[in-house]
N, C-alpha and C positions, 0 to 999 in steps of 0.2 A: 798832252802825250809826253811820255818820258821813256828812257831806256833803262832796263834792269841791268844790262851788261855793257855800259858805254866803252869799256876798255877795247872792245873789238873795233870800234870806230877810231879810237886813238892810235892803235897799233897796226891796223890793217889797211885803212884808207890811204894814208900817205904813200906806202910802197906801191899800192895799186895805181895811184895817179902817176907816179914816176914811171912805172913800167909801161903803161899805155900812152904816156906822153912821148916816150921814145918810139913806140910803135907807130903813133899817128904822124910823127914828124919825119920818119925815115922815107926815103925815095925808093921807087921801084928800081930794080937792077938795070932795066933798059934805059932809064933816065940818065945814066952816066955816059951813055954813048950817043943818045939822040936828044934833040931839043924837044920841048913840049909840043911845038907846032907839028913836028914830024910824027911824034907819038900819037897825036890826035888824028892825023891822017891815016896812019897805019892801023890803028886800033879798030877792030870790028865793032860796030855798034850793037850793043845788047843791053837790054833793060835790067841786067842783074846788078846786085849790090857791088860797089867797088870795095877795094881792100880797106880803104880808110873807113868807109861806112860800116863794114863788117867789124873792124876793130873797135869802132865806137860803140857798136851794140854789145860786144863782149865786155867792154869796160863798164857799160851801164848794168849789164847782168851781174858783174862782180860787185858793183856798189850795192845793188839791191840785196844780194846774198849776204853781204856784210851787215847791212841794216837789219836783216832778219835774224842774224846771229846775235845782234845787240839786244834783241827782245823788246821791241816797242810795245808799250802797254798804256792803258788808260786807267788811272787810279779810281777805285770804287769806295774807298773808306778803309777803316781799321776794324779788326775783330780781335777780341781778347780770347786767347786760348789758354785753358788751365789744364795742367797735367795732374790728374788725381789717381791715387792707387790705394787699395786696401792690401797691405803687405801680408802675404800668406806664406807660412812656412810648412813644407811637406815633411812629414816624418815617416820613413819607410822602414818597416820591420824586416830585417834580413836574417833573423834567427833560423835555425834548422827546421823549425816547425812550419816555416813558409814553403818548404819543399813538398808538403802534402798535396796530393793531386785530386782532392775532392772538388776543386774548381779547375777548369781547363785553361792552359796546359798544366799550371800549378799556381799556388797562391802568390808566389813572388813575381812570376812573369805577368800574371793578371794585374797585380798591384802596379807594376811599372807601366803597363798599358793604360791603366786608369790615370796615373800621374801624367803621362804624356797627353792624354785627352784633355786633362785639366789645363795644361799649357796652351793647347790650341783654343780652348773655349774662353780663356782669360788672357787675351793678348795685351791688354792694357794694365795688367797687374804685375807688381814685382813679386817674384816667387823664388824661394830658396828651398834647399833640400837637406835633410838630416837622415843619416842611416844609423840605425840603432839595433843592438841585440843586448848583450850583457853591459856593454859600454856604448856610448853614442859619439858620433863624429859628424862634423859639418862637411857636407859634400859640396854645396854651393851656397854662397851668401845670397841675400835678396838681390834679384837682378831682373832687368827687362829683356836681357838677351836669352830668350827662351830656347834658341837653338843650342847654345852652349849648355844650358841647364839640362835639356833633353839628352845631349850627348853623354853627360856625366851620369844621368839616370840609367841609361842603357848599359853602362859598364858595371852596375852594382850586381853583386851576387852574394851568396851566403859565405863565400870564401873571403869576402872583403874584411870581415871581422872574425878573428879566431876564437874569441871568448864565447862560450855557450850560455844560453839563457836569454831572458828578456827583462830589461830593467827600464821601466817607464820614467822613474824619478830622475835617472841620469840624463835621459833624453830631454826632460823639461828644463834641466839646468843648462843644457846646451842651447835650447831655445831662448832662455832668458839672457844668456851671454851674447848670442848672435844678433838679437834685436834689442839694441840699447836705446834708452831715453825715449821710449814710446809709451804713451798712456795705455794703449790697448795692443795686445799681441794675439794673433790668430794662428792657430795650429791645426793642421789636418793630419790625422794619424791613419795610416793604412796598415792594418795589423789584424792577426787572428785573436788578439787579446791575451796571449800567453796563458799561464795557468794560475795567475794570482786571483784570489777571491776578494781581498779587501784593498780598495784603492783610496782609502781615507788619507794617507800621507800625500799621495799625488794630488788629490783634490785640494787639500789644504795649501800645498805649495803653489798650485796654479792660481788659487784665489789670492794668495799673498803677492804673487808676481803679476797679477792682472792678465792671465793667459786664458783666452777662451778656446776650448778644445772641441774639435769636431772629429768624429771617428767614423771611418768607413771599414766595417767589419768584413775582412776578406777571408772567409771560411764558411763552412756549413755546420749545422748542429749535429749532423750525423757523423762528420769527421772522416778521417782516413789515416792510414799509417804513413810514416815519413820515409819515403824511398830515398836511398842513397845512390850516388852515381855508379857504384860498382854493382848495383842490382839488389842489394840487401835492404833491410829496414832497421831503423834505430830501435834499440831495445833498452829496457830498464829492469834490472834485477832478473834478466833472462827472459822477459816478456816483451813482445812487440808493443810499442806505444801507439795508441790511436789518438791523434790530435783533433780536437773539436773547437768550434767557435766558443770563446769564453764570453758569455752574455753579460758577465759582471762589468766588462769594460764600458758598457753603456752608461753606467753611473758616472764614469770619469767625464763623459761628454755632457750629460744632462745637468749634473750638479755644478758645472763650471760655466753654464750658460750656452753650451753648444748643442749639437744634434748628433744622434747616432743613426746610421743607415747601414743595413746589411747589403753587401755587394751582390750585383747580378751580372750576367754576361754582357748586356747591352750598355750603352753609355748613358742611359737614363738616370742611373744612380749618381754619376758624376755631375750631370746637369742639375739634378735636384740638390746635391750637396753644394754646388757653386751658388745656386739661388739662395740657399740658407745662409751661406757665408756672407753674400752680398747684403742680405736683409739684416744680418746681425752686425755687420762691420760698419765702421765709420771711416769712409775714405778721406785721407788727408791730402791736402794740396801740396804737391811736390814743387811745381813751378808754374808761374803765370807769365804770359807774354802776349803783347799786342802784335798782331800780324796784319799787314796791309793786303787788301784784296785788289786784284787788277783784272782788266779785260785784255787778253793777249791779242796782238795785231800782227804777229810775225808772219802769218800765212799770206797776208796781202802782198808784201814785197817778194816773198818767196814764189808765189804763184805768178806774179808779173815777170819775174826773172826766168821762170821756166818757159813762159810764152815767148819772150824775146829770144831765148835760146833756140827755139824751134824756127823762128823767123830767120835768125842769123845763119843757121846751118842749112836753110832751104836753098836748093839749086834751081827752083822753078823760074822759067823765063816769062817775060811779059810781052811776048810777041803776040801778034794779032790772033793767031790761031788758038791761043789760050783764052777761053771765055771768062774765066774767073781768076781774080788775083789770089796770091798765096794766102794772104791774111784771111780772106773770106772763106777759102777752103778749110783753113784751120778752125775758123769759127764754126763752120758747118759740121766739121768732124766732132767737135766737143758737144754740139747741141743735139745732133741727130743720131749719135751712136747709142743703141739701146742696150748693148751688152757690156756696159761698164762694170768691172768687177769691184772697184774700190774708188772712193772719192778722195778729194784732197783733205776733207775734214773728218775722215773716218777715225783718225787718231783721237779726236775729241769724244766720239761715242765709246771707243774702247777705254779711254780714261775714265769716263763716267761708269762704265760697267765694272771696271776694276775697283774703283772707289766704293761703289755700292756693295761689291763682294767683300771688301775689307771691312765695311761697316755692318756686315751681316744682313744687309738688305738683299737677300738672295732672290726675292721675287723680281725686283727691278733689274738686278744683275742678269738673271736668267733671260729676261725679255730682251735686254739690250744685246747680250751675247748671241741669242738665238736669231734675232733680226740680222745681226752682222754676219753670222754664219751663213744664212740663206743668201745674202747678197754677195758675199765675198767668195764662198765655196772653198775657203782655206781649211787645211787640216787642223791647224792650231786653233782656229776659231770654232770648229766643231767640238774640239776637246774642251775648250773653255766653257762653251755653252752647255755641254754635257755635265761638267762639274757643277755649274750653277743650278741646273735642273735637278741634279742629285741632291743638292743641299735643301731644296724646297720639297723633296719627296716625290718628284715626278720621275720615278725610276724607269718607267717604260719609255718615255721620251728621251731620257738620258741614255738608255741603251741604244736607241736608234742612232743618236749622234755619235756615241763612242764607236759604233760599227762603221760609221762614215769617216772617222778620223784614222785613215790608214797611213801611219807614219812609215817612213823608210829607215829612219835611224833606230837601231835596236833598243836603246834605253827608253826612248819615247814610246815605242811600240809596247815594251814591257809594262810601263806605267799605264798605258791605255787599256791593255788586257786586264791588269789588276783592278782598275776602276770598273771595267765592264763586269768582272766577276763580282765585285761588291754590289753593283746595281742589280744583278740577277739574284744575289743572296738576300737582298732586302725584301724580296717578295717570294718567300720560301714555299714553293711547291716542288714536286718531284722533277718536273721538266726544267724549271729554273735552276734548281740546285745542281742538276747534271751539267747544264750549260755553264754555271759558275765554276764548277770543277774544271771543265775544259779551258775556260778563260784563265784560271789561275795556273794551270799546268803550262799553257802557252807562255804566260808571263815568266814563269820560273825557267823555261828553256832559254829565254833571252837574257834574263838577269836573275841571279839568286837574291831573294829578299826575305828577311826573317818574318816580317809582318804578313807578306803574301803566303809564306809557307804555313804560318799558324792559321791564317784564314782558310787555307785549303784543308787543313786537318779538321778544323771546326765544321766546315761545310760537309766533309765526308762523314763525320760523326752524325751530323743532323740528318743526312740522307739515309744513313744506316738505321737510325732510330725511326725515321719515317717508313722505311721498308719493313722494319720489324712490326710497327703498329699496323701497317696494311695487312701483313701476314696474320697477325693476331686477330684482326677484324675479320679476315676471310675465314680463319679457323672457327671463330665464334659464329659466323654466319652459317658455315657448313654444319656446325654442331646444332645450331638452332633449327636448321632445316631437318636434320636427322631427328631431333627431338619432336619437331612438329609432325613428321611422318609417323614416329612411334606413338605420339599422342592420338593421331587419327586412327591408327590401328587399334590402340587400346580402347578408344572411344567406340569403334565399330564392334570390337569384342564385347565391350560393356553393354552395348545395345542388344547384341545377340543374347548375352547372358540374362539381361533383364527380360527379354522376350521369353527365353526358356524358363526363367524363374516365375514369370507370370503364369505360364502354362502349368508349370509344376505346382504353383500355389493353388491353382484352381483344382487340380487333381488331389493335392494334399487336403484341400478344404473338404472335398467330398469324402476322402478317406477318414479325415478327422471327425466328420459328422457320424460316420458309421462306427468308428472306433469309440466315439464318445457314448454312443448308445450302448455299445457292448460294455464299456467301462462302467457306465451307470448301473447296468444290470448286474455286473460283477460286484460292484460296491454294495449294491443292495443285498446280494446274497451273503457277502462277507459281513455286513452289518447284522444280518439276522443270525449268522453263525456266532458272531461275537457276543450278541445279546444272550444267546443260549449258554455260551461258555461262562459269561459273567454270572448268570443265574446259578450255574452249577458251582462256580467258585464261591459264591455267597453262601450257598447251602453247606459247602464243605467247611468254610470258616465258622459258620454257626455251630456245626457239629463238633469241630475241634474245640471251640470255645466252651461248649457244654461239657466235653470230656475233661478239659483243663479244670473247669469249675468243680467237677466231681472229684478229680484227683486232689484238688486243694482241700476240699472238705474231708476227704478220706485221710489226708496227711494231718490235718489239724486234730482229727479224732484220735489218730495214733499217738500224736504228741501228748494230748491230754491223758490218754491211757497210760503212757509211759511215766508222766509226771505223777500220777496217782500211785503208781507202783513204787517210785523212788521215795516218796514221802512216807509210805507205809513201812519201809525198811528201817531196821535198827541202826543206830550209829555204829560206825566201824571203829574197832579198838586200835589204839596206837601200836605200831610195830607189827601188825599183821596185814597180809595181803588179801585182796578181794578174791573170792573163789570164782569159778566159771559161771556159776548161777547168778553172780552179781554184775557181770559185764553189761555195759549199755548196749541197747539194741542197735544193730548196724543199719545204715541207710540202704534202701533197696536200690537196684540198678536204675530203675525208672526215675526215682527221686534224685539220684546222683546226676543223671543226665540233665534233669531239669535245673538243678543248681549250677551246673557248668554253663548252661545256656544263659542264665541270669548274670553270671559273672562276666561272660563275654560281651553282654549288652551294656555294661557299665563302663564308660570310657575312663572314669576316674579311678578305677581299680588298678593299683600299682602292679599287682601280680599279673594281671592280664597284659599290661604293657611290657612287663619284664619278659614274659614268655614270648610275646610278639617280637621284641627286640632280640632276644636270644636266638630265635630261629633265623632272623634276617642278618645278624651281625657277622662280619668277616673278622677273623682273628688277626690281630696286629702283632707280628713277632718282634717289632722294634719297640713296642710300648714298654715304658719303664714300670717297675712294680709299684711305685707310689703314684 
């Protein structure tokens, strides 16, 4: 056995011995006036502790307490502890485009929440922060002090840098300068991607400087206008700008060996990104140290000191009417009391639960805290147990313990209400969301907190969406019922119409049969009449053909007679005109009519077309003479 803090023995035991040495050697006040023999005769006999005995017990109690302070232990051996870290640099885009509200509450605030979640999920990593827009600035170097890094993160806003625009190359230069002499550099960018299409220069620089880039895209493809604090929107050339997620930034991650993930409202994207970074990164050993392990023994002298303190302060007499001695009564008290709220070794269980919680073994931590909460009935123990149950996803059990942790101090009550609201919001139905809103509002009445306020707004929005969906579903259901009733009415009408059509078709069939007979009789009569008419037309055509043939023969005969007469005439002398007896014979009216008919039947006859065109042509007054 050895002592971890022997200085307590060196500096506290000697004064203790001197003090109690004086107390033990001093005489009673009566002894200065009476001899010891007289004092023994005057003193009433009682079996109580004397002053010296009581002082001796107090001295022994003091010695035991000093031994407990010196931490007696039993060595168990040595363990080598190595501190490893994959240094991660966070680059936060704080350009004006990050004010767009396509993600709640806006892109910049959501990016800061994601960065703070990463700090919680990676407690053993060194993390630094860079803020960038047109130019880039180092906000925090690589550090294990996540509280300080988180404080600096919360202070960032778009007003932190006055230059407008987004320059990724300048940000990479700051990363290279802030992480020196490292074989590998890991960078996580939280940005909407800006408006750049080609990242070839940035990719080449990252490969040259051995920077692996991971990108968390904090924007949507639909985008949103950029709202200013005074209520207006950012414009370019008189038109409102709609900022969208630049998907081209994914090449900056994939071509440098990293990963691109589009952000969502839950922390799952941060968890996935941290897993990817850990799988790609090479954790370097920062420090290695051998630590001795011990079995603590301080509770033994401390427990014995408390027992002696009870005996020393006891005023119980040992007269005959007392049936049990004081020590036995104290022993019976410790053994038979069933309602003991806490034991002497409870701190060990709490230490185990705390260590399991810090090591992310939430299952073990929740069990230890829950058992201790049931046995101790302490408000803080209920709160710790609820936190552990919340981490393992047992939200219903966590809510029950949060409700039992009724703190009196306002700040503790505010934190308890905020966590209770989170536990309700994790199982989102209408009733739980309403209870979550009530818990958040109770927390904000006690203490104004930014995260709680944002959670309240998010839950209100989720409840509103849920109510809208229920209303839409109810409207659709009512509409479907109306359509169903209309379809039933239409179906009934259709059946009635079909029945009527069937009856009508039977009647029509009978009428059609009668009409068909009448129609056949009528057609037969028309056919006979048509045959008679055709026979008459045929006779008429034959008659006309015979007449035309006779006229043709008569015409040829006249032409021949005229030709004979011309040949028989004497030649006409030059310079003299022909007399009236010498005129050619004129064409009869019937022959003229016949020739006109022949001309009109010949489509190639120019004269016929000319006449036809002349009758139909409209006169064009603007037509030129040529």
